[in-house]
Structure formats: structure tokens, C-alpha cells
N, CA, C and O atoms as a DFTB+ gen file, in Angstrom:
620 C
 N C O
     1  1      16.382      14.209     -11.424
     2  2      15.686      13.756      -9.976
     3  2      15.895      12.357     -10.227
     4  3      15.016      11.791     -10.876
     5  1      17.117      11.531      -9.752
     6  2      17.217      10.533      -9.688
     7  2      16.496       9.043      -8.764
     8  3      17.358       8.527      -8.053
     9  1      15.224       8.389      -8.696
    10  2      14.374       7.878      -7.934
    11  2      14.841       6.449      -7.675
    12  3      14.565       5.671      -8.588
    13  1      15.545       5.888      -6.538
    14  2      15.533       4.043      -6.377
    15  2      14.772       3.538      -6.095
    16  3      14.264       4.192      -5.185
    17  1      14.095       2.471      -6.296
    18  2      13.464       1.753      -5.898
    19  2      13.777       0.487      -5.488
    20  3      14.259      -0.231      -6.364
    21  1      13.633      -0.006      -4.357
    22  2      14.240      -1.298      -4.068
    23  2      13.027      -1.509      -2.538
    24  3      12.515      -0.615      -1.864
    25  1      12.914      -2.714      -2.428
    26  2      12.495      -3.030      -1.214
    27  2      12.530      -3.155      -0.495
    28  3      13.480      -3.862      -0.159
    29  1      11.318      -2.520       0.963
    30  2      11.741      -1.948       2.204
    31  2      12.331      -2.624       2.976
    32  3      12.174      -3.839       2.853
    33  1      13.337      -2.068       4.190
    34  2      13.874      -3.174       5.185
    35  2      13.591      -2.314       6.338
    36  3      13.322      -1.117       6.235
    37  1      13.652      -2.865       7.269
    38  2      13.326      -3.158       8.766
    39  2      13.507      -1.503       9.412
    40  3      12.710      -0.751       9.974
    41  1      15.438      -1.326       8.899
    42  2      14.859       0.513       9.200
    43  2      14.360       1.168       8.770
    44  3      14.250       2.195       9.440
    45  1      13.701       1.183       7.470
    46  2      12.869       2.138       6.846
    47  2      11.402       1.894       7.545
    48  3      10.493       2.517       6.996
    49  1      11.102       1.238       8.459
    50  2       9.853       1.162       8.795
    51  2       9.317       2.719       9.763
    52  3       8.265       3.291       9.478
    53  1      10.035       3.098      10.633
    54  2       9.388       4.610      11.030
    55  2       9.555       6.308       9.887
    56  3       9.151       7.456      10.075
    57  1      10.200       5.772       8.953
    58  2       9.613       6.623       7.998
    59  2       8.122       6.112       7.138
    60  3       7.457       6.985       6.580
    61  1       7.705       4.759       7.091
    62  2       6.775       4.200       6.374
    63  2       5.655       4.460       7.227
    64  3       4.758       4.953       6.543
    65  1       5.242       4.313       8.716
    66  2       4.596       4.953       9.644
    67  2       4.883       6.317       9.288
    68  3       3.782       6.826       9.497
    69  1       5.429       6.999       8.995
    70  2       4.619       8.414       9.168
    71  2       4.234       8.521       7.402
    72  3       3.637       9.568       7.157
    73  1       4.448       7.723       6.290
    74  2       3.919       7.788       5.046
    75  2       2.301       7.288       5.555
    76  3       1.265       7.797       5.126
    77  1       2.371       6.274       6.479
    78  2       1.047       5.854       6.583
    79  2       0.173       6.987       7.209
    80  3      -1.028       7.018       6.943
    81  1       0.854       8.113       8.203
    82  2      -0.213       8.426       9.119
    83  2      -0.879       9.583       7.956
    84  3      -2.019      10.045       7.918
    85  1       0.621       9.917       6.794
    86  2       0.275      11.001       5.898
    87  2      -0.977      10.406       4.979
    88  3      -1.740      11.314       4.648
    89  1      -1.317       9.267       4.553
    90  2      -1.823       8.591       3.629
    91  2      -3.825       8.945       5.145
    92  3      -4.972       9.329       4.913
    93  1      -3.349       8.664       5.984
    94  2      -4.219       8.809       7.076
    95  2      -4.966       9.912       6.980
    96  3      -6.139      10.025       6.626
    97  1      -3.904      11.017       7.450
    98  2      -4.836      12.074       7.278
    99  2      -4.969      12.718       5.778
   100  3      -5.418      13.849       5.595
   101  1      -4.515      11.842       4.711
   102  2      -5.491      12.281       3.547
   103  2      -7.049      12.261       3.223
   104  3      -7.986      12.956       2.830
   105  1      -6.573      10.593       3.790
   106  2      -8.565      10.279       3.823
   107  2      -8.987      10.138       4.721
   108  3      -9.652       9.146       5.021
   109  1      -8.637      11.494       5.764
   110  2      -9.424      11.522       6.101
   111  2      -9.887      10.988       7.781
   112  3     -10.791      11.628       8.320
   113  1      -9.297       9.921       8.488
   114  2      -8.833       9.316       9.109
   115  2      -7.927       9.182       9.628
   116  3      -7.438       8.055       9.552
   117  1      -7.369       9.975      10.243
   118  2      -5.596      10.136      11.754
   119  2      -5.931       8.947      12.823
   120  3      -5.201       8.043      13.229
   121  1      -7.164       9.233      13.108
   122  2      -7.134       8.628      13.982
   123  2      -7.320       7.220      13.954
   124  3      -6.729       6.725      14.914
   125  1      -7.754       6.572      13.424
   126  2      -7.594       5.167      12.503
   127  2      -6.454       4.502      12.575
   128  3      -6.687       3.309      12.387
   129  1      -5.090       4.750      12.798
   130  2      -3.853       4.546      12.311
   131  2      -3.686       4.402      14.143
   132  3      -3.498       5.274      14.991
   133  1      -3.855       2.881      14.264
   134  2      -3.153       2.175      16.102
   135  2      -1.806       1.666      15.920
   136  3      -0.993       1.694      16.844
   137  1      -1.456       1.075      14.454
   138  2      -0.596       0.156      14.513
   139  2       0.428       0.988      15.484
   140  3       0.233       2.186      15.689
   141  1       1.645       0.215      16.129
   142  2       3.024       0.174      16.852
   143  2       3.727       0.874      15.739
   144  3       3.151       1.066      14.668
   145  1       4.996       1.274      15.962
   146  2       5.963       0.772      15.088
   147  2       6.666      -0.585      15.715
   148  3       7.353      -1.282      14.967
   149  1       6.542      -0.833      16.663
   150  2       6.907      -2.156      16.647
   151  2       6.135      -2.972      15.911
   152  3       6.605      -3.264      14.811
   153  1       5.062      -3.438      16.197
   154  2       3.916      -3.872      15.449
   155  2       3.869      -3.844      13.972
   156  3       3.363      -4.853      13.478
   157  1       4.226      -3.041      13.241
   158  2       4.630      -3.107      12.227
   159  2       5.467      -3.784      11.651
   160  3       5.271      -4.472      10.649
   161  1       6.938      -3.579      12.517
   162  2       8.198      -3.702      12.111
   163  2       7.880      -5.419      12.300
   164  3       7.917      -6.187      11.338
   165  1       7.627      -5.775      13.435
   166  2       7.297      -7.549      13.518
   167  2       6.243      -7.903      12.577
   168  3       6.051      -9.117      12.508
   169  1       5.349      -7.018      11.671
   170  2       4.418      -7.132      10.616
   171  2       5.367      -7.987       9.599
   172  3       5.325      -9.139       9.168
   173  1       6.329      -6.767       9.405
   174  2       6.821      -7.020       7.798
   175  2       8.347      -7.592       7.894
   176  3       8.918      -7.926       6.856
   177  1       9.282      -7.746       9.719
   178  2      10.463      -8.436       9.444
   179  2      10.768      -9.132      10.674
   180  3      11.866      -9.309      11.202
   181  1       9.404      -9.565      11.112
   182  2       9.291     -10.624      12.190
   183  2       9.748     -12.083      11.767
   184  3      10.450     -12.382      10.802
   185  1       9.152     -12.966      12.772
   186  2       9.217     -14.327      12.301
   187  2       8.558     -14.757      11.494
   188  3       8.997     -15.762      10.935
   189  1       7.059     -14.158      11.000
   190  2       6.368     -14.962      10.667
   191  2       5.694     -12.856       9.562
   192  3       4.785     -12.043       9.732
   193  1       6.747     -12.989       8.701
   194  2       6.139     -11.416       8.023
   195  2       5.458     -11.686       7.768
   196  3       5.474     -12.917       7.774
   197  1       3.881     -10.992       7.177
   198  2       2.810     -10.617       6.257
   199  2       2.743      -9.743       5.634
   200  3       1.587      -9.318       5.628
   201  1       3.574      -9.029       4.891
   202  2       3.684      -7.551       4.197
   203  2       5.372      -7.277       3.375
   204  3       6.553      -7.606       3.490
   205  1       4.695      -6.664       2.745
   206  2       6.468      -6.547       1.664
   207  2       6.176      -5.240       1.053
   208  3       5.015      -5.002       0.722
   209  1       7.297      -4.187       0.830
   210  2       6.736      -3.085       0.191
   211  2       7.699      -2.586      -0.714
   212  3       8.829      -2.996      -0.449
   213  1       7.628      -1.806      -1.734
   214  2       8.771      -1.001      -2.501
   215  2       8.709       0.128      -1.826
   216  3       7.709       0.562      -1.255
   217  1       9.925       0.698      -1.883
   218  2       9.604       2.736      -1.143
   219  2      10.399       3.000      -2.337
   220  3      11.264       2.253      -2.795
   221  1      10.059       4.040      -2.763
   222  2      10.937       4.954      -3.731
   223  2      11.869       5.919      -2.732
   224  3      11.620       6.053      -1.534
   225  1      13.058       6.612      -3.466
   226  2      13.659       6.827      -2.155
   227  2      14.678       8.094      -3.824
   228  3      14.712       7.843      -5.028
   229  1      15.316       9.355      -3.030
   230  2      16.706       9.815      -3.592
   231  2      17.188       9.882      -2.653
   232  3      16.953       9.290      -1.599
   233  1      18.310      10.989      -3.042
   234  2      20.040      11.571      -1.971
   235  2      18.737      12.022      -0.747
   236  3      19.262      11.886       0.358
   237  1      17.288      12.490      -0.587
   238  2      16.676      13.086       0.404
   239  2      16.333      11.948       1.229
   240  3      16.616      11.846       2.423
   241  1      15.861      11.306       0.702
   242  2      15.152      10.316       1.513
   243  2      14.258       9.306       0.603
   244  3      14.470       9.134      -0.597
   245  1      12.948       8.487       1.546
   246  2      11.786       8.382       0.912
   247  2      10.652       9.276       0.563
   248  3      10.153      10.205       1.198
   249  1      10.451       8.922      -0.249
   250  2       9.083       9.730      -0.688
   251  2       7.907       9.263      -1.259
   252  3       7.077      10.022      -1.759
   253  1       7.737       7.520      -1.191
   254  2       6.906       7.206      -1.509
   255  2       7.164       5.128      -1.072
   256  3       8.064       4.307      -0.896
   257  1       6.015       5.210      -1.095
   258  2       6.404       3.576      -0.855
   259  2       4.485       2.965      -1.002
   260  3       3.464       3.635      -0.853
   261  1       4.660       1.296      -1.383
   262  2       3.728       0.295      -2.353
   263  2       3.871      -0.662      -0.856
   264  3       4.915      -1.213      -0.505
   265  1       2.764      -0.695      -0.213
   266  2       3.266      -2.036       0.429
   267  2       1.550      -3.143       0.629
   268  3       0.385      -2.838       0.884
   269  1       2.399      -4.698       0.290
   270  2       1.274      -5.392      -0.088
   271  2       1.677      -6.479       0.016
   272  3       2.849      -6.661      -0.315
   273  1       0.867      -7.648       0.522
   274  2       0.200      -9.011       0.779
   275  2       0.232      -9.500      -0.134
   276  3       0.564      -8.934      -1.175
   277  1      -0.091     -10.684      -0.053
   278  2      -0.418     -12.206      -0.761
   279  2      -1.653     -12.149      -0.435
   280  3      -1.761     -11.577       0.650
   281  1      -2.484     -12.421      -0.794
   282  2      -3.932     -12.543      -0.711
   283  2      -4.308     -13.822      -1.322
   284  3      -3.601     -14.256      -2.232
   285  1      -5.528     -14.597      -0.856
   286  2      -5.936     -16.234      -1.810
   287  2      -7.431     -15.758      -1.897
   288  3      -7.967     -15.347      -0.868
   289  1      -8.388     -15.809      -3.524
   290  2      -9.587     -15.925      -3.780
   291  2      -9.604     -17.525      -3.943
   292  3      -8.793     -18.156      -4.621
   293  1     -10.799     -18.138      -3.113
   294  2     -10.865     -18.963      -3.432
   295  2     -12.144     -19.259      -5.340
   296  3     -12.691     -20.263      -5.799
   297  1     -12.095     -18.261      -5.669
   298  2     -12.947     -18.077      -7.291
   299  2     -11.225     -18.269      -7.835
   300  3     -10.836     -19.303      -8.379
   301  1     -10.290     -17.016      -7.553
   302  2      -9.230     -16.370      -8.477
   303  2      -8.000     -16.919      -8.038
   304  3      -7.100     -16.526      -8.781
   305  1      -7.650     -17.548      -7.279
   306  2      -6.231     -18.170      -6.884
   307  2      -5.470     -17.173      -5.826
   308  3      -6.229     -16.759      -4.949
   309  1      -4.456     -16.825      -5.763
   310  2      -3.364     -16.313      -5.521
   311  2      -3.055     -15.108      -6.138
   312  3      -2.699     -15.128      -7.316
   313  1      -3.146     -13.925      -5.448
   314  2      -3.391     -12.854      -5.666
   315  2      -2.813     -11.313      -4.936
   316  3      -3.082     -10.854      -3.826
   317  1      -2.143     -10.885      -5.765
   318  2      -1.053      -9.254      -4.818
   319  2      -2.684      -8.209      -4.421
   320  3      -3.782      -8.010      -4.942
   321  1      -2.025      -7.845      -3.355
   322  2      -3.355      -6.982      -2.059
   323  2      -2.586      -6.009      -2.169
   324  3      -1.743      -6.187      -1.289
   325  1      -2.243      -4.656      -2.957
   326  2      -2.296      -3.710      -2.615
   327  2      -2.507      -2.436      -1.609
   328  3      -2.849      -1.331      -2.032
   329  1      -2.169      -2.827       0.299
   330  2      -2.842      -1.998       1.024
   331  2      -2.914      -0.566       1.520
   332  3      -3.761       0.025       2.191
   333  1      -1.552      -0.124       0.882
   334  2      -0.969       1.089       0.701
   335  2      -0.134       1.333      -0.425
   336  3       0.791       0.653      -0.868
   337  1      -0.666       2.544      -0.865
   338  2       0.038       3.277      -2.251
   339  2       0.674       4.565      -1.935
   340  3      -0.208       4.888      -1.140
   341  1       1.287       5.325      -1.911
   342  2       1.610       6.814      -1.661
   343  2       2.466       7.301      -2.151
   344  3       3.323       6.457      -2.413
   345  1       2.809       8.530      -2.527
   346  2       3.346       9.033      -2.494
   347  2       3.209      10.724      -1.932
   348  3       2.170      11.356      -2.123
   349  1       4.326      11.282      -1.273
   350  2       4.230      12.311      -0.373
   351  2       3.892      13.163      -0.872
   352  3       4.207      13.268      -2.058
   353  1       3.122      14.165      -0.282
   354  2       2.676      15.113      -0.947
   355  2       3.681      16.495      -1.868
   356  3       2.955      17.261      -2.502
   357  1       4.296      16.615      -1.898
   358  2       5.410      17.157      -2.103
   359  2       5.664      16.933      -3.244
   360  3       5.764      17.896      -4.004
   361  1       5.921      15.111      -3.924
   362  2       6.499      14.889      -5.001
   363  2       5.412      14.424      -5.493
   364  3       5.794      13.352      -5.963
   365  1       4.022      14.527      -5.760
   366  2       3.279      14.383      -6.064
   367  2       3.270      14.814      -7.412
   368  3       3.080      16.019      -7.579
   369  1       3.460      13.984      -8.576
   370  2       3.439      14.540     -10.284
   371  2       4.490      14.513     -10.689
   372  3       4.777      15.095     -11.735
   373  1       5.565      13.678      -9.823
   374  2       7.132      13.537     -10.227
   375  2       7.465      12.507     -11.361
   376  3       8.446      12.304     -12.077
   377  1       5.818      11.760     -11.166
   378  2       6.527      10.232     -11.728
   379  2       6.330       8.914     -10.943
   380  3       5.760       7.871     -11.265
   381  1       7.117       9.362      -9.566
   382  2       6.885       8.346      -8.538
   383  2       6.045       7.502      -8.793
   384  3       6.269       6.551      -9.542
   385  1       4.972       7.708      -8.228
   386  2       3.659       7.099      -8.286
   387  2       3.819       6.034      -9.385
   388  3       3.817       4.852      -9.041
   389  1       3.937       6.315     -10.487
   390  2       4.270       5.676     -11.579
   391  2       5.149       4.757     -11.975
   392  3       5.152       4.062     -12.991
   393  1       5.964       4.818     -10.999
   394  2       7.369       4.059     -11.381
   395  2       7.064       3.035      -9.825
   396  3       8.152       2.646      -9.399
   397  1       6.282       2.714      -9.243
   398  2       6.226       2.604      -7.800
   399  2       4.957       1.656      -8.396
   400  3       5.220       0.459      -8.512
   401  1       4.099       1.939      -8.639
   402  2       2.894       1.266      -9.253
   403  2       3.182       0.443     -10.290
   404  3       2.790      -0.722     -10.212
   405  1       3.982       0.922     -11.558
   406  2       4.216      -0.435     -12.478
   407  2       5.328      -1.306     -11.786
   408  3       5.655      -2.333     -12.380
   409  1       5.877      -1.041     -10.725
   410  2       7.030      -2.201     -10.203
   411  2       6.551      -3.230      -9.161
   412  3       7.319      -4.044      -8.648
   413  1       4.895      -3.127      -8.802
   414  2       4.336      -3.640      -8.156
   415  2       3.463      -4.363      -8.801
   416  3       3.027      -5.422      -8.349
   417  1       2.994      -3.683     -10.330
   418  2       2.662      -4.966     -11.280
   419  2       3.858      -5.646     -11.802
   420  3       3.788      -6.654     -12.505
   421  1       5.014      -5.048     -11.430
   422  2       6.336      -6.128     -12.563
   423  2       6.106      -7.287     -11.092
   424  3       6.197      -8.449     -11.487
   425  1       5.885      -7.210      -9.808
   426  2       6.537      -7.853      -8.616
   427  2       5.249      -9.352      -9.276
   428  3       5.557     -10.463      -9.707
   429  1       3.457      -8.561      -9.044
   430  2       3.294      -9.167      -9.327
   431  2       2.844     -10.816     -10.596
   432  3       2.299     -11.919     -10.621
   433  1       3.582      -9.822     -11.407
   434  2       4.244     -10.752     -12.357
   435  2       4.818     -11.949     -12.853
   436  3       4.520     -12.848     -13.639
   437  1       6.456     -11.384     -11.538
   438  2       6.975     -12.539     -11.730
   439  2       6.760     -13.177     -10.553
   440  3       7.698     -13.826     -10.090
   441  1       5.535     -13.128      -9.857
   442  2       4.904     -13.986      -8.387
   443  2       4.368     -14.675      -8.952
   444  3       4.075     -15.710      -8.353
   445  1       3.884     -14.540     -10.509
   446  2       2.514     -15.744     -11.143
   447  2       1.365     -15.757     -10.235
   448  3       0.697     -16.736      -9.905
   449  1       1.182     -14.145      -9.763
   450  2       0.098     -14.421      -8.895
   451  2      -1.166     -14.338     -10.288
   452  3      -0.864     -14.247     -11.478
   453  1      -2.127     -14.380      -9.913
   454  2      -3.483     -14.461     -10.628
   455  2      -4.615     -13.326     -10.459
   456  3      -5.826     -13.368     -10.241
   457  1      -3.623     -12.232     -10.669
   458  2      -4.719     -11.069     -10.819
   459  2      -3.793     -10.116      -9.138
   460  3      -2.938     -10.590      -8.389
   461  1      -4.392      -8.848      -9.107
   462  2      -3.926      -7.802      -8.015
   463  2      -5.568      -6.893      -7.558
   464  3      -6.587      -6.855      -8.247
   465  1      -5.362      -6.314      -6.334
   466  2      -6.093      -5.836      -5.652
   467  2      -6.000      -5.028      -5.027
   468  3      -4.995      -5.118      -4.321
   469  1      -6.817      -3.794      -4.806
   470  2      -6.801      -2.793      -4.281
   471  2      -7.890      -1.847      -3.881
   472  3      -8.998      -2.191      -4.294
   473  1      -7.842      -0.367      -2.944
   474  2      -9.286      -0.180      -2.867
   475  2      -8.730       1.503      -3.030
   476  3      -7.660       2.015      -2.702
   477  1     -10.170       2.186      -3.795
   478  2      -9.691       3.757      -3.978
   479  2     -11.186       4.186      -3.493
   480  3     -12.328       3.755      -3.655
   481  1     -10.361       5.614      -2.591
   482  2     -12.008       5.736      -2.048
   483  2     -12.927       6.642      -3.392
   484  3     -12.369       7.342      -4.237
   485  1     -13.976       6.473      -3.327
   486  2     -14.860       6.865      -4.621
   487  2     -14.636       8.635      -4.938
   488  3     -14.814       9.103      -6.063
   489  1     -14.205       9.516      -3.688
   490  2     -14.081      10.431      -3.695
   491  2     -12.948      11.230      -4.160
   492  3     -12.926      12.435      -4.412
   493  1     -11.583       9.968      -4.265
   494  2     -10.090      10.165      -4.341
   495  2     -10.264      10.652      -5.961
   496  3      -9.284       9.991      -6.304
   497  1     -10.619      11.140      -6.972
   498  2     -10.628      11.337      -8.022
   499  2      -9.207      11.744      -9.025
   500  3      -9.147      11.736     -10.255
   501  1      -8.326      12.028      -8.214
   502  2      -6.687      11.903      -8.728
   503  2      -6.928      10.434      -8.929
   504  3      -7.282      10.030     -10.036
   505  1      -6.712       9.411      -7.669
   506  2      -6.294       8.424      -7.935
   507  2      -7.103       7.444      -9.034
   508  3      -6.758       6.535      -9.789
   509  1      -8.247       8.058      -8.745
   510  2      -9.499       7.268      -9.441
   511  2      -8.733       8.046     -11.261
   512  3      -8.765       7.131     -12.084
   513  1      -8.432       8.730     -11.591
   514  2      -7.841       8.934     -12.950
   515  2      -6.448       8.343     -13.240
   516  3      -6.030       7.949     -14.328
   517  1      -5.626       8.362     -11.706
   518  2      -4.496       7.481     -12.205
   519  2      -4.606       5.932     -12.567
   520  3      -4.050       5.311     -13.473
   521  1      -5.346       5.571     -11.748
   522  2      -5.937       4.115     -12.379
   523  2      -6.656       3.648     -13.661
   524  3      -6.727       2.515     -14.137
   525  1      -7.011       4.451     -13.958
   526  2      -8.023       4.492     -14.921
   527  2      -7.562       3.772     -16.258
   528  3      -8.008       2.878     -16.976
   529  1      -5.909       5.002     -16.230
   530  2      -4.668       5.330     -17.118
   531  2      -4.572       3.874     -17.597
   532  3      -4.422       3.642     -18.797
   533  1      -4.669       2.698     -16.519
   534  2      -3.481       1.088     -16.538
   535  2      -4.769       0.897     -16.418
   536  3      -5.098       0.502     -15.299
   537  1      -5.944       1.090     -17.467
   538  2      -7.667       0.433     -17.319
   539  2      -7.873      -0.534     -16.195
   540  3      -8.009      -1.733     -16.440
   541  1      -7.896      -0.169     -15.241
   542  2      -8.463      -0.556     -14.219
   543  2      -9.555      -0.780     -13.885
   544  3     -10.343       0.165     -13.925
   545  1     -10.176      -2.468     -13.299
   546  2     -11.776      -2.640     -12.902
   547  2     -11.907      -2.234     -11.540
   548  3     -11.480      -2.763     -10.514
   549  1     -13.019      -0.513     -11.837
   550  2     -13.489       0.018     -10.427
   551  2     -14.465      -1.227     -10.216
   552  3     -14.716      -1.965     -11.169
   553  1     -14.950      -1.422      -9.094
   554  2     -16.091      -2.067      -8.399
   555  2     -17.013      -1.011      -7.780
   556  3     -16.531      -0.355      -6.857
   557  1     -18.262      -0.757      -8.157
   558  2     -19.103      -0.345      -7.079
   559  2     -20.129      -1.317      -6.372
   560  3     -21.087      -0.876      -5.738
   561  1     -19.934      -2.337      -6.484
   562  2     -20.751      -3.191      -5.933
   563  2     -21.114      -4.164      -4.943
   564  3     -21.923      -5.049      -4.665
   565  1     -19.650      -3.269      -4.385
   566  2     -19.020      -3.884      -2.295
   567  2     -18.787      -3.465      -1.673
   568  3     -17.768      -2.778      -1.604
   569  1     -19.624      -3.638      -0.824
   570  2     -19.108      -2.524       1.145
   571  2     -18.021      -3.284       1.458
   572  3     -17.903      -4.451       1.084
   573  1     -17.186      -2.677       2.145
   574  2     -16.062      -3.218       2.865
   575  2     -16.969      -3.564       4.712
   576  3     -17.830      -3.045       5.423
   577  1     -16.390      -4.307       4.717
   578  2     -16.499      -5.248       6.256
   579  2     -15.707      -4.983       6.944
   580  3     -14.768      -4.651       6.221
   581  1     -15.339      -4.871       8.227
   582  2     -14.599      -5.253       8.778
   583  2     -15.486      -5.034      10.702
   584  3     -16.527      -4.512      11.102
   585  1     -13.980      -5.995      11.557
   586  2     -13.863      -5.663      12.872
   587  2     -13.038      -4.613      13.656
   588  3     -11.953      -4.731      13.086
   589  1     -12.833      -3.502      14.760
   590  2     -12.047      -3.347      15.246
   591  2     -11.485      -4.276      15.851
   592  3     -11.920      -5.419      15.712
   593  1      -9.872      -3.897      17.047
   594  2      -9.893      -4.892      17.658
   595  2     -10.672      -5.302      18.685
   596  3     -11.254      -6.384      18.768
   597  1     -10.667      -4.185      19.667
   598  2     -11.917      -4.432      20.734
   599  2     -13.266      -4.485      20.202
   600  3     -14.048      -4.372      21.146
   601  1     -14.123      -4.658      18.645
   602  2     -15.046      -5.597      18.582
   603  2     -14.529      -7.311      18.108
   604  3     -15.181      -8.345      18.250
   605  1     -13.329      -7.159      17.597
   606  2     -12.740      -8.631      17.219
   607  2     -12.650      -9.178      19.151
   608  3     -12.716     -10.391      19.349
   609  1     -12.529      -8.389      20.205
   610  2     -12.347      -9.307      21.054
   611  2     -13.402      -9.092      22.399
   612  3     -13.247      -9.285      23.605
   613  1     -14.425      -8.650      21.662
   614  2     -15.848      -8.534      22.864
   615  2     -17.043      -9.561      22.958
   616  3     -17.567     -10.016      21.942
   617  1     -17.500      -9.951      24.411
   618  2     -18.273     -10.915      24.566
   619  2     -17.213     -12.148      24.699
   620  3     -17.621     -13.297      24.867
């Protein structure tokens, strides 16, 4: 199996959104994906794109993705934030995840970011083991905070 890694293109967005839905289902939160295809495409390929992604594909199509954006930390400076990292279930264990993750690390180095951040659910043991192979620092002392779209526009 020969895997090609490349930057995502606008035409890939429907497949990327399928993978995002697969990830949400795996994370037991399928109802949380509310972005439309049009919003997703615009955010990546519109006038002011905010994300980039790498895709992993073979002759049968795209089997994995790593979507990221630039984050700025007042303490650490410019950092890469890995928002979504997924290999479709049928292709897990084939090395695609390693290829994608190492490509993201290479991108962070090429862009001279001061670091890289991402999240992993505390019950996702396979992902935690994967990240530990890279000697990633796993923090337990921060809580996520957020507003939904409806909460943001309340009052």
C-alpha cells in the first residue's frame, strides 16, 4: 500500500467532513458536529482561511487527515494546534497515523513554530499510547471551557 501525503484541497472537503463525523462518533459526540460543508470549505479555502490539513490517500481515496491552525500563546509564542487527527477505522494500524503525525511535526518545524498542541480524551488509550511514543507531555491540570454558538449570542 503506497500512501501519498499532501495538503488538502477544496475538493477534499466532503471527504474530510465524513472523517470528522467518524471522529465525532468515535468520541461519542456525533451531535456536536454542526458545521456545514459550506462553512467548512469557506474556513479552509475562502477569503480568510483559518485551517490547513494534510491528507493521507492511496488509489482508493483519502483514509486519514490532520487538520491544524496557528495558535498564539502569550507565554510561548506562535504554535501549531492540531485540531483533528484521524485515520479511518479500517486503516488503523497500517502506519498512516505515524506518517501523518510526523508530517505535522515536520510542518511545525518548517514554519518555525515554538511548539505544537492538541487534545486527547483521557479514555482514548490507543491515542495516549501513540503520543507517549513521541514523548508528548500530557497535561491533567487544565479544563476545557467553551461557548456554543447559541450561548455566544445569548443576551
